[in-house]
C-alpha positions in Angstrom: 16.1 -37.5 -22.7 13.5 -34.8 -23.3 10.5 -37.0 -23.9 9.4 -36.8 -20.2 6.5 -34.4 -20.7 2.7 -34.2 -20.9 0.8 -32.0 -23.4 -1.4 -29.4 -21.7 -4.7 -28.1 -23.0 -3.0 -25.0 -24.4 -0.5 -27.1 -26.3 2.6 -26.7 -24.0 4.8 -29.7 -23.4 5.0 -29.6 -19.6 8.3 -31.2 -18.3 7.6 -34.0 -15.8 11.2 -34.8 -14.9 13.5 -33.5 -12.3 13.4 -29.8 -11.2 15.8 -27.8 -9.1 15.0 -25.8 -6.0 14.0 -22.8 -8.2 11.5 -24.9 -10.2 13.6 -25.2 -13.4 13.7 -28.6 -15.2 17.0 -30.3 -15.8 18.4 -33.4 -17.4 21.8 -35.0 -17.5 23.6 -35.0 -20.8 27.0 -36.7 -20.9 27.0 -36.8 -17.1 26.5 -33.0 -16.9 23.4 -31.4 -15.5 21.7 -29.2 -18.1 18.6 -27.0 -18.0 16.0 -29.0 -19.9 14.8 -25.9 -21.9 18.3 -25.3 -23.2 18.8 -28.9 -24.1 15.4 -29.0 -25.9 16.2 -25.8 -27.8 19.7 -26.9 -28.8 18.2 -30.2 -30.0 15.6 -28.3 -32.1 18.2 -25.8 -33.5 20.6 -28.6 -34.3 23.5 -26.6 -32.7 24.7 -25.3 -29.4 23.3 -22.0 -28.3 25.5 -18.9 -28.7 27.6 -17.9 -25.7 25.7 -15.7 -23.3 22.3 -16.6 -24.7 19.6 -18.4 -22.7 16.6 -20.6 -23.6 13.6 -18.3 -23.4 9.9 -19.5 -23.3 7.2 -17.5 -25.1 4.2 -19.2 -23.6 4.6 -18.2 -19.9 5.2 -21.7 -18.6 8.8 -22.2 -17.3 8.5 -26.0 -17.5 7.4 -25.9 -21.2 9.8 -27.8 -23.5 7.9 -27.5 -26.8 10.4 -26.4 -29.5 7.9 -23.8 -31.0 7.5 -22.2 -27.6 11.3 -21.8 -27.1 13.7 -19.2 -28.5 17.2 -18.1 -28.0 17.5 -14.8 -26.2 19.1 -12.7 -23.5 18.5 -13.2 -19.8 16.0 -10.4 -19.5 13.8 -12.2 -22.1 14.0 -15.5 -20.3 11.5 -14.7 -17.6 8.2 -16.5 -18.5 5.8 -14.2 -20.4 2.1 -14.0 -19.6 0.0 -15.1 -22.6 -2.9 -12.7 -23.3 -6.1 -14.4 -24.3 
């Protein structure tokens, strides 16, 4: 389900599957469309995300599905962050 990615030079797992018109990756789980970051994070956490929480990305790449780059947060934290080098 979430194995459709390539590993980038900086270690991100870049989603290669379907995206919506806003550029967010998605998958179908039990015939329901789900954001791929949320599905990846819930899989990593081993539980559903809390109500009102979103899957945030710490690496600045909105298509990254690497579990160590994802965290549960509020909407204002969900915007991709720039990584300082």
